[in-house]
C-alpha positions in Angstrom: -57.9 59.5 -57.6 -55.1 60.9 -59.8 -55.3 63.7 -62.0 -57.3 63.2 -65.7 -53.9 64.0 -67.7 -52.8 60.4 -67.7 -55.4 59.0 -65.6 -55.6 55.8 -67.9 -52.0 54.8 -66.9 -52.9 54.7 -63.4 -55.7 52.8 -63.8 -53.5 50.1 -65.6 -50.9 50.0 -62.8 -53.1 49.4 -59.8 -53.9 46.7 -58.1 -56.0 43.9 -59.6 -57.4 42.6 -56.1 -59.9 40.2 -55.4 -60.7 39.9 -51.8 -60.9 36.2 -50.9 -61.5 36.8 -46.8 -58.4 34.9 -45.8 -57.5 36.0 -42.9 -54.7 36.3 -40.2 -56.0 38.3 -37.7 -58.0 40.6 -40.3 -55.4 40.6 -42.8 -57.2 40.3 -46.8 -54.7 39.4 -49.1 -54.9 40.0 -52.9 -54.5 37.9 -55.9 -51.1 36.3 -55.2 -48.6 36.0 -57.5 -48.1 32.3 -58.6 -45.0 30.0 -59.2 -43.6 31.3 -62.5 -44.8 34.7 -62.7 -42.3 37.1 -63.6 -42.8 41.2 -64.1 -42.1 42.6 -67.3 -38.1 42.8 -66.3 -38.1 39.2 -65.8 -38.0 38.9 -62.3 -39.9 36.6 -60.6 -43.1 37.7 -58.6 -43.5 34.4 -56.0 -41.7 33.5 -53.0 -41.3 29.9 -53.1 -41.1 28.8 -49.7 -38.4 26.3 -48.6 -39.7 22.9 -47.0 -37.9 23.2 -43.9 -40.0 20.9 -41.8 -37.2 18.3 -41.9 -34.1 20.5 -41.1 -35.6 21.7 -37.7 -37.5 18.2 -37.1 -35.5 15.2 -39.1 -36.1 11.8 -39.1 -32.7 11.1 -39.7 -29.0 12.4 -39.4 -26.0 12.0 -39.9 -23.0 13.2 -38.2 -20.0 13.8 -40.5 -16.7 13.8 -38.7 -18.5 12.5 -35.3 -16.1 11.8 -32.8 -16.3 10.8 -28.7 -12.4 11.5 -28.3 -12.1 13.7 -25.6 -10.7 17.3 -26.2 -11.4 17.5 -29.4 -13.8 20.2 -31.0 -16.0 17.8 -32.7 -16.6 16.0 -29.8 -18.9 18.4 -28.0 -20.7 19.3 -30.8 -21.6 15.5 -31.8 -22.2 15.0 -27.8 -24.6 18.1 -28.3 -26.3 16.8 -31.6 -27.0 13.9 -30.4 -29.1 15.5 -26.9 -30.7 17.5 -29.9 -31.8 14.5 -32.1 -33.0 12.8 -29.2 -35.5 15.6 -28.1 -36.8 15.6 -31.8 -37.0 12.2 -31.9 -34.1 11.7 -35.1 -32.4 8.5 -35.6 -28.5 9.4 -35.5 -25.6 8.2 -37.9 -22.2 8.8 -37.2 -19.9 9.0 -39.9 -16.1 8.7 -39.7 -13.8 6.8 -42.1 -11.8 5.2 -38.7 -14.3 4.7 -36.1 -16.4 2.0 -35.8 -18.8 3.6 -33.0 -19.2 6.8 -31.6 -20.8 7.2 -28.3 -22.2 3.6 -28.6 -23.7 4.3 -31.7 -22.5 2.2 -34.9 -20.0 4.3 -37.3 -20.1 4.1 -40.9 -16.9 5.2 -43.3 -19.0 7.4 -45.4 -22.1 9.1 -46.5 -22.5 6.6 -49.4 -22.6 3.6 -46.6 -25.2 5.2 -44.3 -28.0 2.3 -44.1 -30.9 5.1 -44.6 -32.0 8.3 -46.5 -30.9 11.0 -44.8 -32.9 14.1 -43.7 -29.8 16.6 -42.5 -26.0 16.0 -42.7 -24.4 17.6 -40.2 -20.6 18.2 -42.2 -17.5 18.5 -39.4 -15.2 19.2 -41.5 -13.0 21.7 -42.8 -14.4 21.6 -46.4 -17.3 20.8 -47.1 -16.8 21.0 -51.4 -16.0 17.3 -51.7 -18.6 15.8 -49.7 -21.7 17.7 -52.3 -21.5 15.0 -54.7 -21.6 12.3 -52.6 -24.7 13.8 -50.2 -27.0 14.6 -53.6 -26.1 10.9 -54.9 -27.4 9.4 -51.3 -30.4 11.7 -51.5 -29.6 13.8 -48.6 -32.4 17.0 -48.2 -30.6 19.5 -46.0 -26.6 19.8 -45.0 -24.9 22.2 -42.3 -21.5 23.7 -42.8 -19.5 25.1 -39.5 -16.0 25.7 -41.5 -15.1 29.1 -41.3 -12.8 30.5 -43.8 -14.7 31.7 -46.5 -16.0 34.8 -48.0 -15.3 36.6 -44.4 -11.9 36.0 -44.9 -11.6 38.4 -48.3 -11.3 37.2 -51.9 -9.8 33.6 -51.8 -12.8 32.9 -49.3 -15.1 34.6 -51.4 -14.2 32.5 -54.1 -14.1 29.0 -52.2 -17.6 30.2 -51.1 -18.8 31.1 -54.4 -17.5 27.1 -55.8 -18.9 25.7 -52.7 -22.3 27.8 -53.5 -22.6 26.5 -57.3 -21.6 22.9 -56.6 -24.7 23.0 -53.8 -27.0 24.9 -56.7 -26.1 22.3 -58.8 -26.6 18.9 -56.3 -30.3 20.0 -55.1 -29.0 19.8 -51.2 -30.1 22.6 -49.6 -27.0 24.0 -47.3 -26.7 26.3 -43.9 -23.5 27.8 -43.8 -20.5 27.7 -44.2 -19.5 29.5 -41.1 -22.3 29.0 -39.3 -23.1 27.4 -35.8 -25.2 25.3 -33.5 -27.9 27.8 -32.8 -30.7 25.8 -34.2 -29.8 22.5 -32.2 -30.2 24.7 -29.0 -32.9 23.7 -26.3 -36.1 25.2 -26.5 -38.5 25.3 -23.6 -41.8 23.4 -24.3 -43.5 24.9 -21.2 -44.5 28.5 -22.6 -47.9 29.1 -24.2 -49.1 31.8 -26.7 -47.5 32.5 -30.1 -43.3 32.2 -30.5 -40.8 34.6 -31.8 -38.8 32.7 -34.2 -35.5 33.8 -34.4 -32.9 34.6 -37.7 -29.4 35.6 -37.2 -26.3 35.7 -39.2 -24.0 36.6 -36.2 -24.7 33.7 -33.6 -24.1 35.7 -30.3 -26.2 38.4 -31.5 -29.1 36.1 -31.3 -28.5 35.4 -27.5 -30.5 38.3 -25.9 -33.5 36.9 -27.8 -33.0 33.4 -27.4 -32.6 34.2 -23.4 -36.4 36.2 -23.1 -37.6 32.3 -22.5 -36.8 32.6 -18.8 -38.8 35.7 -19.0 -41.5 33.7 -20.2 -41.5 34.4 -23.5 -41.8 31.3 -25.8 -39.2 30.8 -28.7 -39.6 28.0 -31.5 -36.7 28.0 -33.9 -33.2 29.8 -34.4 -32.0 29.9 -37.7 -27.8 30.9 -37.7 -27.6 31.6 -41.1 -23.8 32.2 -41.2 -22.4 33.0 -44.9 -25.3 32.0 -46.6 -23.7 30.1 -49.8 -27.2 28.7 -50.1 -30.2 28.8 -47.7 -30.9 32.6 -46.4 -32.4 35.0 -44.6 -35.0 35.3 -47.0 -35.4 31.6 -47.2 -36.4 31.0 -43.0 -38.6 34.6 -43.1 -40.8 33.0 -45.9 -40.9 29.5 -43.8 -41.3 31.0 -40.5 -44.5 32.8 -42.2 -46.3 29.8 -42.5 -45.7 28.2 -39.2 -48.7 28.7 -37.3 -47.1 28.7 -33.9 -45.3 31.4 -35.0 -46.0 35.0 -33.8 -43.4 37.1 -34.7 -40.1 37.1 -36.7 -36.9 38.8 -35.1 -33.6 39.0 -37.5 -30.3 40.1 -37.0 -28.9 41.0 -40.3 -25.6 42.0 -41.6 -26.0 41.9 -45.3 -28.6 40.9 -47.4 -27.7 38.2 -50.2 -30.4 39.0 -52.6 -32.7 41.8 -51.9 -35.3 40.6 -54.1 -35.5 37.4 -52.4 -35.6 39.4 -48.9 -38.7 41.5 -50.5 -41.1 38.7 -51.5 -40.4 37.1 -48.1 -41.3 40.1 -46.6 -44.3 40.4 -48.9 -45.2 36.3 -48.0 -45.0 37.7 -43.9 -46.9 41.1 -44.8 -49.5 38.6 -46.5 -49.9 36.4 -43.3 -50.0 39.2 -41.1 -46.8 37.8 -39.4 -44.4 40.9 -38.2 -40.6 41.1 -39.1 -38.6 43.0 -36.7 -35.0 43.3 -37.8 -32.1 45.1 -36.9 -30.1 45.7 -40.0 -26.5 46.8 -39.4 -24.4 49.2 -42.1 -26.2 52.6 -41.2 -22.9 53.9 -41.2 -19.6 53.4 -43.0 -17.8 51.8 -40.3 -20.4 49.7 -39.5 -20.9 48.4 -43.0 -17.4 48.0 -43.3 -17.3 45.8 -40.3 -20.6 43.7 -41.3 -18.6 42.8 -45.0 -15.6 41.8 -43.0 -17.7 39.4 -40.8 -20.0 37.8 -43.6 -18.7 39.0 -46.8 -21.9 40.5 -48.6 -23.0 43.6 -49.8 -24.6 45.7 -47.0 -26.7 47.7 -49.4 -27.2 51.5 -49.8 -28.7 52.1 -45.9 -31.2 54.2 -47.3 -32.8 52.1 -49.8 -32.5 49.1 -47.1 -34.5 51.4 -44.8 -37.0 52.6 -47.6 -37.5 48.8 -48.8 -38.2 47.4 -45.4 -40.6 50.2 -44.5 -41.9 49.7 -47.7 -42.7 46.0 -47.1 -43.6 46.2 -43.5 -40.4 45.3 -41.5 -40.0 46.9 -38.5 -36.3 48.2 -38.2 -35.0 48.6 -34.7 -31.5 49.8 -33.7 -30.8 47.2 -30.7 -30.6 43.9 -29.5 -32.8 45.1 -26.3 -35.0 46.9 -28.9 -35.4 44.0 -31.1 -36.3 41.2 -28.3 -39.1 43.8 -26.6 -40.4 44.9 -29.7 -40.5 41.1 -31.1 -42.1 39.9 -27.7 -44.5 42.3 -27.7 -45.7 41.4 -31.7 -46.0 38.2 -31.2 -48.1 37.9 -28.2 -50.1 41.1 -28.1 -53.8 41.0 -29.7 -55.0 43.0 -32.5 -55.2 46.4 -31.1 -59.2 47.7 -30.9 -58.4 51.0 -30.9 -55.1 53.5 -31.5 -55.4 55.3 -28.3 -52.9 55.1 -25.9 -53.8 56.2 -22.2 -50.7 56.9 -19.5 -51.9 56.1 -16.3 -48.9 56.6 -13.0 -48.5 57.1 -9.2 -46.9 60.5 -9.7 -47.7 63.5 -12.1 -44.2 64.1 -13.2 -43.6 60.3 -14.1 -47.1 60.4 -16.6 -46.0 64.1 -18.0 -42.5 62.8 -19.1 -43.7 59.3 -20.3 -46.7 61.1 -22.2 -44.0 63.7 -23.6 -41.8 61.1 -25.2 -44.8 59.1 -26.2 -46.2 61.6 -28.5 -42.5 62.9 -29.6 -42.5 59.4 -31.1 -45.9 59.6 -32.8 -48.3 58.2 -30.6 -52.0 59.2 -30.0 -53.1 60.2 -26.5 -56.6 61.3 -26.6 -57.8 63.5 -24.2 -60.5 61.6 -22.2 -64.0 62.8 -22.3 -65.3 65.2 -19.6 -67.7 62.0 -18.8 -64.8 59.2 -18.3 -63.0 62.3 -16.1 -65.9 63.0 -13.6 -66.0 58.8 -13.3 -62.1 58.7 -12.8 -62.8 61.5 -10.2 -64.8 59.4 -8.3 -61.5 57.4 -6.9 -59.1 60.2 -7.5 -58.9 63.8 -5.7 -60.1 66.0 -7.9 -57.0 68.7 -7.5 -55.1 65.9 -10.2 -55.7 65.4 -13.6 -57.2 62.7 -15.4 -57.5 64.2 -18.6 -54.3 61.8 -19.8 -51.8 61.1 -18.4 -53.7 59.8 -15.6 -52.3 60.6 -12.3 -54.0 59.1 -9.3 -51.8 60.6 -6.7 -50.6 56.9 -5.1 -52.8 56.2 -2.8 -55.5 54.8 -4.7 -53.3 52.1 -6.1 -53.2 50.5 -2.0 -57.0 49.4 -2.0 -60.1 48.6 -3.6 -59.9 51.8 -5.6 -56.8 50.9 -7.7 -58.8 48.2 -10.0 -61.7 50.5 -10.5 -59.3 53.1 -12.1 -57.9 50.5 -14.4 -61.1 49.0 -15.3 -62.6 52.4 -16.0 -59.9 53.7 -18.2 -59.9 50.1 -20.3 -63.6 50.7 -20.9 -63.0 53.7 -22.8 -63.9 52.7 -26.5 -60.9 55.3 -27.5 -58.4 53.4 -25.6 -56.7 50.7 -27.2 -53.3 50.9 -25.2 -52.7 51.3 -21.4 -48.8 51.9 -20.5 -48.7 52.1 -16.3 -44.6 53.3 -15.9 -43.8 52.2 -12.6 -40.1 54.1 -11.9 -39.2 52.2 -9.0 -40.7 49.4 -6.1 -42.4 50.7 -3.6 -44.0 47.7 -1.6 -46.7 47.1 -0.7 -48.5 49.4 -2.8 -46.2 48.6 -6.3 -47.2 44.5 -5.6 -50.9 45.5 -5.3 -50.4 47.7 -8.9 -48.9 45.3 -10.3 -51.3 42.5 -9.4 -54.3 45.0 -10.6 -52.6 45.5 -13.9 -52.2 41.7 -14.4 -56.0 40.9 -13.3 -57.3 43.9 -15.2 -55.0 42.6 -18.7 -56.6 39.1 -18.3 -60.2 40.4 -18.1 -59.5 42.7 -21.4 -58.9 42.4 -25.0 -56.9 45.5 -24.8 -53.0 46.0 -24.3 -51.8 47.0 -20.9 -48.2 47.6 -20.8 -45.9 48.1 -17.9 -42.3 50.0 -17.2 -41.1 48.4 -14.5 -38.3 51.1 -13.6 -35.9 49.2 -11.2 -32.6 48.5 -11.6 -32.6 45.1 -9.7 -35.3 42.9 -11.2 -35.5 40.7 -8.2 -38.4 42.0 -7.1 -41.5 39.1 -6.8 -44.0 41.8 -8.2 -41.7 42.1 -11.3 -40.4 38.5 -11.6 -43.4 36.9 -10.6 -46.4 38.7 -11.0 -45.6 41.0 -14.2 -43.4 38.3 -16.2 -45.9 35.3 -14.6 -48.0 37.1 -16.9 -48.6 36.2 -20.4 -51.1 38.9 -21.0 -49.0 42.0 -19.5 -46.2 43.5 -21.9 -43.2 44.2 -19.3 -40.5 46.5 -20.6 -37.4 47.9 -18.3 -37.4 51.2 -20.3 -39.7 54.1 -21.5 -37.8 53.9 -24.6 -38.3 50.5 -25.5 -41.7 50.6 -24.5 -42.7 53.2 -26.9 -41.0 52.1 -29.9 -42.6 48.3 -29.2 -46.0 49.7 -29.0 -45.4 52.1 -31.7 -44.6 49.2 -33.8 -47.5 46.8 -32.7 -50.0 49.5 -33.7 -48.0 50.3 -36.8 -47.9 46.7 -37.9 -51.6 46.3 -37.5 -52.3 49.4 -39.3 -50.3 48.4 -42.3 -51.5 44.8 -42.7 -55.1 45.5 -42.5 -54.6 47.8 -45.7 -51.8 45.9 -47.4 -52.1 45.1 -51.1 -49.1 43.1 -52.5 -47.3 45.2 -54.8 -46.0 42.5 -56.6 -49.6 41.7 -57.2 -49.4 45.1 -59.0 -46.5 45.0 -60.7 -47.0 44.6 -65.1 -46.6 41.5 -66.2 -46.6 42.8 -69.8 -44.4 45.6 -71.7 -46.7 48.8 -72.4 -46.3 50.2 -75.6 -44.7 53.2 -74.4 -41.8 50.4 -73.6 -41.5 49.5 -77.4 -41.2 53.4 -78.4 -38.6 53.8 -75.6 -36.3 50.8 -76.9 -36.0 52.8 -80.0 -34.5 55.7 -78.1 -31.8 53.9 -76.4 -28.2 54.2 -76.7 -26.3 51.0 -75.1 -23.8 52.8 -72.8 -24.2 56.3 -73.5 -25.5 59.2 -72.1 -28.7 60.6 -74.1 -29.0 64.4 -74.8 -31.9 66.3 -72.9 -33.9 66.7 -76.0 -33.5 62.7 -76.2 -34.5 62.1 -73.3 -37.0 64.4 -73.0 -38.5 61.9 -75.9 -37.9 59.2 -73.5 -40.0 60.7 -71.6 -42.5 61.3 -73.8 -42.8 57.7 -75.0 -44.2 57.1 -71.2 -46.9 59.9 -71.4 -44.7 62.0 -68.9 -45.5 65.5 -70.2 -42.6 68.1 -71.1 -42.6 71.8 -72.4 -43.2 72.3 -76.1 -39.6 72.9 -77.6 -37.9 72.6 -81.1 -34.4 71.2 -81.2 -32.6 73.7 -83.8 -29.2 73.6 -85.7 -29.4 77.5 -87.0 -30.1 81.1 -85.3 -32.9 81.5 -88.4 -34.1 78.2 -87.5 -34.3 79.3 -83.4 -36.2 82.3 -84.5 -38.9 80.5 -86.3 -39.5 77.8 -83.5 -39.3 80.6 -81.0 -42.3 81.6 -83.1 -44.1 78.6 -83.0 -43.0 77.7 -79.2 -44.4 81.4 -78.0 -42.5 83.8 -76.2 -41.2 84.2 -74.1 -38.8 81.4 -74.6 -36.1 79.3 -72.9 -33.2 78.3 -75.0 -30.3 75.6 -73.8 -27.5 73.4 -75.3 -28.5 70.1 -76.1 -25.7 67.2 -76.0 -24.8 63.9 -74.5 -22.1 65.5 -72.4 -23.8 67.7 -71.0 -24.9 67.2 -67.3 -25.1 70.7 -66.0 -25.8 73.4 -68.4 -26.4 76.5 -66.2 -22.6 76.5 -64.7 -21.5 76.6 -68.1 -23.6 79.5 -69.0 -25.9 77.2 -71.4 -28.9 78.2 -70.5 -30.9 81.5 -71.5 -34.2 82.4 -69.8 -37.1 84.8 -70.7 -36.0 85.5 -73.9 -39.2 87.9 -75.9 -38.0 88.9 -79.1 -36.4 87.6 -82.4 -32.9 89.4 -81.8 -32.8 87.9 -78.3 -32.8 84.8 -79.5 -30.3 85.3 -82.4 -28.3 86.5 -80.1 -28.8 83.7 -77.9 -28.2 81.1 -80.2 -24.7 82.5 -81.3 -23.5 83.2 -77.6 -24.7 79.1 -76.6 -22.9 77.9 -79.7 -19.6 80.1 -79.0 -19.6 78.9 -75.3 -20.4 75.0 -76.5 -17.0 75.7 -79.0 -14.8 77.4 -76.3 -15.6 74.5 -73.6 -15.5 71.8 -76.5 -18.7 70.3 -76.0 -20.6 68.2 -79.0 -24.1 69.7 -79.4 -27.1 67.7 -81.2 -28.2 71.1 -81.5 -30.0 74.2 -79.4 -33.2 73.5 -78.0 -35.9 76.2 -77.6 -38.3 75.8 -75.4 -41.5 76.8 -73.9 -41.6 79.4 -70.7 -43.3 77.2 -68.1 -44.9 79.1 -64.6 -43.4 78.9 -61.6 -44.6 76.0 -59.2 -43.0 73.9 -56.5 -39.7 72.1 -58.3 -39.6 68.7 -57.6 -37.0 66.0 -58.5 -38.1 62.5 -60.1 -35.1 60.1 -60.6 -34.0 56.3 -61.0 -31.1 54.4 -59.9 -29.9 51.1 -59.7 -29.4 49.5 -56.1 -26.5 46.9 -56.1 -28.8 44.7 -53.7 -32.5 45.7 -54.7 -32.1 46.9 -58.9 -34.0 49.9 -60.1 -34.9 52.4 -57.3 -36.8 55.2 -57.8 -36.8 58.3 -55.9 -38.5 61.5 -55.3 -37.9 64.9 -53.3 -37.4 68.6 -53.7 -35.6 69.6 -56.8 -33.6 72.6 -58.5 -30.9 73.4 -56.4 -32.9 72.4 -53.4 -32.3 68.5 -53.9 -28.3 69.2 -53.3 -28.4 71.8 -50.2 -31.5 69.7 -48.6 -30.8 65.7 -49.6 -34.7 66.2 -49.0 -35.9 63.0 -50.8 -37.6 59.9 -50.4 -36.8 56.0 -51.9 -38.7 53.1 -53.1 -38.2 50.0 -54.8 -40.5 48.8 -57.7 -42.9 47.7 -57.6 -45.3 49.9 -55.5 -49.0 51.4 -55.9 -50.3 54.5 -55.9 -50.7 54.5 -52.2 -46.6 54.1 -51.7 -46.0 57.0 -54.1 -48.0 59.4 -52.0 -46.4 57.9 -49.0 -43.2 58.9 -50.8 -44.2 62.3 -50.7 -45.6 62.4 -47.2 -42.4 61.4 -45.7 -40.4 64.7 -47.2 -39.6 67.2 -45.0 -40.9 69.8 -47.5 -43.9 68.1 -47.8 -45.9 71.6 -46.8 -44.5 73.5 -50.0 -46.9 71.1 -52.1 -49.6 72.1 -49.9 -49.0 75.7 -50.6 -47.5 78.1 -48.1 -47.1 81.9 -47.8 -50.3 82.5 -50.2 -49.0 79.6 -53.0 -51.5 77.6 -54.2 -51.7 74.2 -53.4 -49.7 72.3 -55.8 -50.9 68.8 -58.5 -50.0 66.5 -56.2 -51.7 64.0 -58.0 -49.9 64.7 -61.2 -46.9 64.7 -59.3 -48.1 61.1 -57.8 -48.8 60.0 -61.5 -45.0 61.0 -62.9 -44.1 59.1 -60.0 -45.9 55.6 -61.3 -45.0 56.6 -64.9 -41.3 56.6 -63.9 -41.4 53.6 -61.7 -43.0 51.5 -65.0 -40.0 52.8 -67.2 -37.7 51.4 -63.9 -39.6 48.2 -64.6 -39.3 47.8 -68.2 -36.3 49.2 -69.0 -34.3 47.6 -66.4 -31.9 46.0 -68.4 -31.2 49.3 -70.5 -31.5 52.1 -68.3 -28.9 52.8 -65.6 -29.9 56.5 -64.2 -32.9 58.7 -64.8 -32.9 62.2 -63.2 -35.9 65.0 -63.8 -34.9 68.4 -62.5 -36.7 70.1 -62.1 -40.3 68.7 -62.6 -42.5 71.4 -62.2 -45.3 71.0 -60.1 -48.0 73.4 -61.2 -51.5 74.5 -59.3 -53.6 71.9 -58.5 -55.4 71.0 -61.6 -53.0 71.9 -64.3 -50.3 69.1 -64.1 -46.9 68.9 -64.1 -44.3 69.5 -66.4 -40.6 67.8 -66.3 -38.1 70.7 -67.9 -35.2 69.2 -67.6 -34.1 65.5 -67.7 -30.6 63.2 -68.0 -30.8 59.5 -68.8 -28.1 57.0 -68.8 -28.1 54.0 -70.6 -26.5 50.6 -69.2 
């Protein structure tokens, strides 16, 4: 529970969740937003799922610009589309104004001459815009535009893409592209068992490593190459794939998000369904962001916000394509973990210790096996070897009947959910026997068994046939990728088990605070500290006792009412940094000091040419932990809330955490837990623990302000927010607010 000072607001903001028992695994869903639901800022709370069945499995396909003339690019594309249509059972209608047939199929001169309603039109033309109206008139459901020369080329191309997007929006046709490719029409293996990986890429070539995992036994069900996303975007495919029963995980290569809000709604749908989303999102660096923009013509977004938003909605962000393929494959195929404990099992003490160090540093839990379990293992492993975890068998037991006994004994421990066996190199016949024992044990358990096959060759039978031939063993080639994937697997299931959609918690109607706050807003202007604090008061955020005065005599009277000692500060809309100008006086204890301070502050303001609305006479607040809480607007995601260490530390350490509203109390606490300086709130060097509950409530109130004033508040900065000892609350000592 949060502190009692502002508890009523917290109760109002918390989720109104009704457990309905619907599961994917054991994910319990809350009360989902329905079509038409909006939050207090008028933004959608519901992600509509486009019905893409007829895109991936059409009954009728028109190929506009079809060709069978040798040497022409359209001929190769037409040939591939014909082969794909045959596989999915679709009827193909070539369209070309000067051909009677293409590859033996009757050809019609235009879309309007097609003999039936078309599910999917593939546009092999340089400019798809003139065809949009004709497609709409003939009730074509989907279209694909391969043409380039749009937003990826600069301002003129972006303008052309905007015209295309507007025409598509009005037409009702759903368009993939432009600047896309044939990846959606690849040949997918249909002989592979188990849940599949669905792939979304903005750059087709970057999806190749994931696509070729089929040759390693990993099933792939779909590939959506979104290109420039004039219409259909990454979010549409995430929402769709999250509803497909065959999809076990969604793998994404994202260069730029078209719309941050749509992406979060789609990620929320996947989280509700328990479908993991793994993403490479380029743009971590300035160079990467610039390159991405030139390739797809979209904003990349501030990377810290993108990272926070993905984490907030359970999207697993990885850096490399190798991590993308390994993590997505494990998440798609592995069963829900029964325990978080990881045991490292090896034939070498050095290998086990090395892997255990890396796994522990990455945050995996390696529990020490109990004495009884260690005694059991020492039946087959020499006493001088450590079996506490990691388990070192010394090598010889893997070559005989003891090997399987050891593996089964480890997996039988209720604290163990994952067994990882790093095999740094092949050593037949023992490595062959070890691999087979691991595969057999994996088939007999509901726990995750992972193997790291360290040989750079990769042609060994133990790897190619035994390990890759198993759908139950997760096989990796590097320590790092195994650790990344296992951590993502455990984190994902912890996340989804506790997931409550923040969109279910979003306030639908404005609070009484909103009406008070609106009266204080001055469009296009920065508020003075006094006005900014009134804004905070409107939302129930505590500020010091203070009075705004315009004379020395009034300052003395105010000090008596506020209570000595006092702080005096100049207040004006132009003042962002008062301390640097000497416009703050602290610790004044007498009427004479107050009169002198008033004269000095007004003299400095006149000298600096600063317009004041008065001088603030403020209560001195006891020392606590200085924090900063603020609101900024992100180009992709809209209002964002930041919390971090305040005072001068915010600039020196840059120790902050960001979340995108709406979010609940759990996410607010998670923000604090992610700070490097989190220990300061717990009390260090004899300092008492700070009132974390009160800090969390301020964050939630600021979030509500960000949502309700989205169209009117550009920036808010509470710095410092003094967090007092536990039970005493938090006080906003200074505030800056900028109106839109």
